[in-house]
N, C-alpha and C positions, 0 to 999 in steps of 0.2 A: 130676285124672282127665284123661287124654288119650282122644279118642273118635275114630272113623274117620269121615271125612266121608261123610255119608249124604243130606243133605237135597238135593232138587232145586234146580240153580242157576236163575237168572234165563235167557231165551232169549239165544242168542249174539249176536243182533242189538244186544239191550240191552246185554250185557256190552261189546261192541266199542265202541257209542257212548259208554259211561261212560269206558272206558279213554282213547278219543281226545279227548273233551272235556276229559278231566283233564290229559293230557299236552300236547295240541296245541290249546289254546284259540283259538277263531274269534272275530273282533270282533263276530260276530253272537250271542254267548253273553251272558246277563245278568251273568255272573261272569268275563268274558275278562281284564280288567285284574289282579283278584285272583290268578287262576291263572297268569297270566303272570309276575307277580312271585314267585309261590310256585315255579314250575318253575325259574325262573332261580337262586333263593336255593340250591334242592336241589341243582342242578347244581354251583353253585361250592362248596358245603360238601362235597359227595362227591368232588369233585376234590382239594379241600384235605386230605381225610382220606387219599385214596389208596386202593390197592387192598386187598381184605380177602377172604380166604381162604372163611371161613364167616360168612354173613349171615343174621340173623333179621329177618323182617318181620311186626312185631306189628300185629295187627287190620289185615291185608293189603288186605280189599277185592279189587279188581282188579288190584293190584299194577300201577299204570300208570307207575311210575317205575323199574322194573326196569332197562331199557336205560341209565339214567343212572349205574347202577353200574360203576366203573372195573375193568378186568379181566374175568376170568371166574369170579366167585365161585360157591360152592356157596351157593343161597338156600333157607331153610326158611322156608315162609310159614304163619302162624298167624292164624286168625279164630275167633270164637265161633260161626259156623255156615258153611254151604256154599252161602249164596244167590248169592254171586258167583263160584262155581265154580272157586276158585283156591288154597284153603289145603291144604297138607300135613298140617297138624294143626287139629283142631276141637277147642276146649277152653273152658270158662268160666273155666279157672284162669288166673292171671297170676304167673308164666310157668312152665309145666310142663315144664321143661328142666334138664339137669344143670348144675353150677357150671362155670364158666369155659369153655363150649362155643363161644362165637362170638366173631369179631374185631370184628363191626359189628352194632349192633342198630338199625334204624330203625322209625319209628311216625309215619306221616303222617296228620295230622288225625283222630287218634283216642284220644291220651293222654288227653284229658280226660273220657273215660268211665271211666277206671280210678277206682275207688271212694275209694282212699286213696293220692294221689299221692306222699306220702313213702316208702310201703310199695313203691309200684311203681318208684320210682327206686331204691330199695335192690335190687330184683329186677334190674333193668336192669344194675346193676353185678354182681349175682352171675351172671349167666349170660355176662357178658364175661370174657374173658381179661385179665390184667393188661395195662394200656396199650390196651385196646379201646376203641372209641368208640360213643357213642350220638347219634343225630340224630333229634330230635323236632320235630314241626311242630304248633301249636295254634291254634284260632280264637280271636279276641278279640270282634270286632263280627261276630255272626252269630246267626241264630235259634237256638233250642233248643226240646227237646221237652219240656213241661211235665211229662209222667209220666216222664222218664228222668233220673237223677242225672248231672249234668255239672259240670265245673269251668271256670273261667276264671282265665287266667294274664296277668299283665303281664310285662314285660322284668324288673324286679326281683325278682317273684317266682319267676321261672324260674331267676335267679342264685341265689337263695337255695336253691331245690329242688335244685340241683346245686352247692352249695357246697364239699362234699368232693371234687368231681372237679378234673380239670386241663384246661387250654386251653379255657374256657368261651367261647364265641360266641353271643351273642344278637342276632338279625337281625329287624329289624321288616320284614315282607312289605307294604311300602306305608304309605301315611299316610291323612290324612283324605280328600284325593280318590279314593283307592281305596276306601275304606270307604263313602263316599257313592256312588260307582258301583255297588258291591256291593248295598247297601241299596236304591238306587232301581231297580236290575235285578231284584232280587227282588220290589219291589211291581208292576212291569210283568208279571213272570212270574206273580204271582198271577193278574192279569186275563187273561193268555194262556190259563193253565191253566183258568180258569173258563169262558172262552169256549168251548175245546175241549170241555169237558165238555156244553155246551148244543149242541153240533154245529154250531161256526162252520165256514163253508167253508174249504177248504184254501189258498185264496189269502190268507187272513187270516194265515196263518204268515209270509208275506214281509212284510207289514206289520210284524210284531212284530220280525222280524229287521232290518228297517230302523231300527226304533226303537232297538234295542240298539246297532246300529252307530254311529247319532248320539250316543248315550248314552256309548259308550266313547271315541269320537274327543273329544268334550268333556272327559271325564275325564281322558284322556291329556293335555291342554293344561292342565287344572287341576292335575294331579300335577306337570307341569314347573313351573309357577309356584309350588306350594306348597314344591318342593324348594329354590327359590331365596330363598323367604320365610321358611322355617322356621328358628327359633331358641328357645332356652329349653327348659325341662325337659318341656314339655307335648306330647303325641303322641296320635294315635288310628288305630293301624295296625288293619287287620283280622284279621291273623295275625301270629304270631311263630315263628321258628326258633330252636331251641337246639342247638348241637353241642358235646359235651364228651366227654373222655377219662378212662376210669378209671385212676387212678394206678397205675404200674408196680408199685408195692409197698403193702401194706396192704389 
C-alpha cells in the first residue's frame, strides 16, 4: 500500500544539520573519517554508473547525496514515514512500484533493515529496467537497536546476494583504523550526550569538538599506515558499498 506522507517532519534546522553532517563531514564530528570514505566511494560509484533518467531513492531519509547524481535525473524518494520531510512516497512495502520503472535504485545505509535481503534484492531487480543499476551501502561495524531486526553483510555475502547481477563492485569504506575511529568517537559522543542531558555548560561543546579533532587526526595517520601494511584476507571495514547492474536480458 502506498500512503501519502502525513506525519510532521523534524524541524528544518535539525534536517539541515543532518544533511550537512552526512554529506560534508567535519573533522570535529565523531564519524568524520567513516563518512569521508562513504561520500567519496558513493561519488566514484555514481560517476562510473553514469547519468540515469529515473532514480529511486529507497529509505531516503534526508537524501543527503542527491547532488552526487550525474545529470539531472527525475528522483522518486521513498521512506517508511515522513520524519525527515523528504519522501515522495511513504510505504511499509518494499517496493510499491511497477516493474521496470527505474534506471537506478540507490539505498544508502538502510538496506540492512529489509526483513528478507534475498527478496529485497529481487525487488530491486524487478523495479529496474534491463541494464539498470543498483547502488547499496550497508554498515558492518556499528551499533544496532536491540528491538529492531537488522542484518549485517560482509563483502562475500554481498557478492553472493547479487550473484545473478552483472558488473558487481564491492568496496570497503575504510578498514580497521576507520572502524576504531568510529567506535571510539561513538563512546566519546555518549559522554558528550550524557553531559548535555545533565546541563553541561555550552563551552564544553568546544572541548568535545577538540577531542574529536585529535581523534580523527590520529585515525587519519593510522589509516595511512594500515593501507601500507594491510595484506591477506582479513579486514574490518565499518561499511561496505555494492554497485551492480541488472542483466540486460532475463
